[in-house]
N, C-alpha and C positions, 0 to 999 in steps of 0.2 A: 504494500500500500504506500501511496505517496504521503509525505508529510507536508506541512505548510510551507517549507522552504523549497519544495519541488514545483514543477510546472502545474498550475491549476488544472483540475480535471473537469471536463464538460461531457454530458451525455446527450447525444443527438439521436432522436427517435423519429423515424419516418419509414413507411413501408416502401418508399421509392429509393432504390439504391443510388440513383443519380443525385437525388437531393441530399442523401447522407454523405456521399462523396464530395459534393459541392461544399457542404458545411465543413467537412474535415479539411478540404483544401484551403479554405479561407482562414479557418481558425487554428489549423494544425501547427503553424509556426510559433504561436504564442501559448497554446493550450494542449493538454493531453486529451484528445477527443476519443470517446468511446461511442461506437455506433450500435443502435438497437433497431430491429426491423418492426417491432410492434410493442404495445404496452406491456405484455407479459414478459418479454425479454427485458424491457426497461425495468420492470419491477424486480426482477432477479438481480440485476446490477445494483439497483438502489438499496436493496435490503442487505447486500453483501459487501458494498464498497462505501464506507463512510467518508471517503475523500472526494466524492462527486460534489461539486460546488454549485453547478447550474444545470438545469435541464431545458433543452429545446425540444419541443414535441409537436408533431402534426396532430390534427384532430381525427381525421378519418383513416383508420388502420384496422386490419383484421385482428381477431382474438380479443384484444383489449384496446379500445380507442383512446384518444387523448382525454376525453371526459372521464372515462373509467379510471385512467391512470391518476388524474387529479383527485378523484374521489378517494381512491386508495391512500394516496399520500396525505391528504388533509384529514382523513379520518383515522390515520395510523396512531398507535400508541407511542410511536417514536417521535419526540419533539423535533429531531433533525429533519424528518420527512415532512412534518407539518409545516415547517418554516422554509424549506429549501426553495429557492427561486425557480419558478417554472415559466418559461417563455413559450407562448402558444404560436405556432406557425399557421397562419391563416391564408386561404386562397381568395381569389377575387370573388368566388361564388359564396363565400361566407359573409352573411349579413350582420348588421348590428345586434340583432337578437342572439345570434350564435356567439358573438363576442361577449355580450352581457352574461350569457349563461356560463361562459368560461370564467368570467370575473367572479360570478356568484359562487363558483366551485373552488375558487382560490388561486386563479392565474395571477402571475406577478406582472406580466407585460405581454405585448404582441409584436410580431414581425410578419409582414405580408410577402407572400411569394408573387413574383420572383423578387428576391431580395438582392441588394448589392453588397459588396464586401464591406464597405464602410459602415453600412447600417448593421450588419451582422456583428462586426467587431465591436461597434459601440455598445450594442446590447450586452454582449458577452463581458466586456470590460466593466460596465456599470454594475452588473449583478455579481460578478466575481468579486469585485472590490467590496460590495455590500456584504457578501457572505464571509469574506476574510475578516472584515471589521466585526461582524457578529461573532465569529469564532474567538477573536481576541477578547471580546467582552465576556465570553463565557469561560475563560481560562481559570478564573478564581470565583469563589462564591460572592465576593464583594462586587465584582464586575457584573456578575449575573443579576445581583440585586439591583444594580444601577440600570441595567438594561430593562428589567421588568418595571421599574418605577418611573422611568423617563422616556417619553416619546422622542425618538431620534429625529423626526422630521420637523416638529414644531417646537421642541424644547419644553413643552408643557409636561405636567404629570401624565403618567400612563394609567391604564385601567387598574393595575395592581395597586398603585399609589392611591388612586381615588377610592377604591373599595375599602382599603385598610384605614385610610384617614377618616372616611365617612363612618365606618364602623365605630371608630374611637369617639367621634363626635356624637353619634347616636347613644353610645354607652354613657357619655357624660350627661346628656340631656335626660336620660332615663333616671340617673341618680339625682340630679339637681333641678330638673325641670328646664324649660326653655323651648325654643322652636326654631325651625329652619325651613327654607324653601329650596326645592330641587329644581334645576333647570336642565333640560335635555335638548340639544340642538343638532340637527342634521343638515349637511349641505344638500340642497335640492338637486336631483337628477345627476348624482355624482358619477354613476357608472357611465352615463352618456358623455359627461365631461372627460372622463378617462379615455373612452374609446375614440372620441372625436379629436382630442387634443394631445394625448400622450402623457406619460408619467412625469416628464420634466415640468410641464405647465401645472399639472395637478399638484405636485410638490410645492410649487411656488404659491398656488392658491392656499394650500394648507398652512404654509409658513406665514403668509400675510394675515390670514384669519387668526392664527395663534398670536401674532404680534398685536392685532387689533383687540383681542379679548383681554390680554394680560393687564393693561393699565386700567381696565374697567372693573376689576375685582379688588376687594380689600385684602389685606394680608391675612385676616382671620377666615376668609372664604377659601373655597377649594375649586380649582379649575383643572380639567384634564381632557386629553383626547383619548377616548375609550374604544375607538373603533376606526375603521378606514375613513369614514367621513362623519364621525360621531364625536360630539363634545358633551361634557357634563360639568355642572357647577353645583356646589352646595353653598347656600347663602345663609350664614348664621344670623339669628335675630333680625331677620329682614321680613317686613310685612309683605303680603302678596301684592299690595299696591306698589311698593318700592321695587319689588322684583319685576313687576310688569313694566314699569318705566325703564328698568335696566334692559329687559328683553327687547323692548322697542328700540332703544338706542343701539343695541347690538345689531338688530335686523337692519336698521338704516345704515350703520357704518359699514357693515359687510356689503350691502347693496352698492355702496359708493366706491368700493374697491374696483380698480380697473386692471385688466391683464391683457397684454399684447399677444395676439395670436397670429401676427404676421400681417400687419396693416389694418387689423380690426381690433377694437376694444371689446373684451369679453367681461361681462358682469355676472356675478353669481348671486343666488338668493339662498336663504336658509329658512327652515321651519323650526319652531320652538314650542316645546311643551313645558308648562310651569305647574308645579304641584306643591301645595302647602299641606302636609299631612297633619293629622291629629295623632301625636305620638303616644304610644302605650308601652307597657313592659313587653308586649309580644311583637312590637315592631321590629322588622329586619330590613337592613339597608338594601339587599337585593330585591326584596318585594317592593320597597318604596321606589326604587329606580324603575322597576317594571311598571308600577302604577303611573309614574311620570311619563313613560313611553306611550301609554295609552293616549295621553293628550297630545304628545308629539305626533302620533299617527293620525289623530284627527286633523291636525294642522296640515299634514302631508296630503291626506285625503281631500282636504278642502282646496287643493291646488298648489300648495306650497307657498312660501313667502308669507306665512301666517304665524300667529301666536295664539295658542289655546291655553286657557288658564283654569285651574281648579283649586279651590281652597276648602279643606275640611274643617279647619279651625274656626271659621266663621259659623259653620253649622253647629259646632260644639259650643259656641259662645266664648271661645278663648281668644279674645282680642288682646292686642298689646297693652301692657300696663306700665305706667310710670310710677315713681315712688309716691307721689301724692295720692294716686288712686289706690295703691297698695295699703298705705296707712289708713285710708278711709275704710277699706274692707276690714282691716284688723279692728278698727274702732267699732265696726258694726257686727263683730263676731263672725265674720265670713272668711276665716283664715284658710279654709279648704280650697277656696277659689284661687289662692295664690300659687298653689303647687305647680301648675303648668308653666308659670312665669318665673320660677326661681332663678334660672340661668340668666335671663334678661335683667332681673332685679339685682343680682350679684354684680353684673357688669356695670350697672348704674351706681352701685354703692362703692365700688373699689376706688374711684378717684377721691371720694370723700375720706375714706380710710387712709389713703396716702397722705392727704393733707393733715389729718389728725395726728398721724404718726410723726410727721415732720415738726409739728408745733408742740408736741407733748414731752413730758419728762422721759428719762430712759426707761423706767419701769412701764409706763403707759405705752411707749413706742414699741417695746418688746411684746406687750400684750396685743397691740394692734397688728404687729407683724405676724404673730402666731395665728390670729384670727384670719388674716389675709391668706396665709398659706393653707389653712383649713378650707376656706371658701374656694380657692383655686384648684383644689384637688378634684 
């Protein structure tokens, strides 16, 4: 087997010997090219050779076609096969629906027959470099953690980061009370954008959207890219009205972004679902995200470039409370109504405690500090 210091290995899968030979001729000077006549042969190579870094495959083949090969790889228990770059070789007869199906099954990129040598070499280089970078990131457990937590295209948090951080936030609110609003956003018609404009422009779109979203969230909020064209936010102690205003600002700012497609300006739209849950001890973050996606899907079904909002806290009567309202409820003997708002009330009290600690004697300052630490746990 080759190691990472040897020539990168590429698997070329096509039932046409002429096409396989053409790929080997173009790529063979820079890469170690293995040829497979159909998907079954390719699967044998893939399961026995961990040094294959990129797969080029035709769609129409005997025994096991390109779609079947993609299905096997992406549903495999081996993370290497799940993530291995697969470039689909399409013919002029393959329509956008065929390409979209390949994307849905996990294709990484496309190349159209008849391809020229520059196009083929560019695809190979881009995806080999990506695979080599991925390997380096997985050499140690620390780098593996980094890869899981950070999205490499946008620089935002990834799905692993978001789920873990949101779980911790939910656990805190279960203990202390409080509320948050979830936002889920998808780029509209993303597969069509990919098919019609290619990976380079799509990556540019994702990067610009990430840069647009970052300054719009506070440090206590959470922002992540959790899928190919999917973004998520968790907005702490944010009313549904404020979250709706933020969503509308995001929608407008993304709409205003322009991308050059070679003489024409491309503009993209997004669909957004907002959900303000009523938190209970049984609440789970995965379920809450899934609930948020119901309203995202309604926005998509309405034609995209829409925001759909749902709040359960208003139904439960759990509106935002300030300190004056909280003191009034205590005076009326209605302390039970404060529990859903403890997290928000603590955040309002902490600045006052800071001031008291600064102005008090050492003994009092120590007591205030101890109280602060207890409240922040």
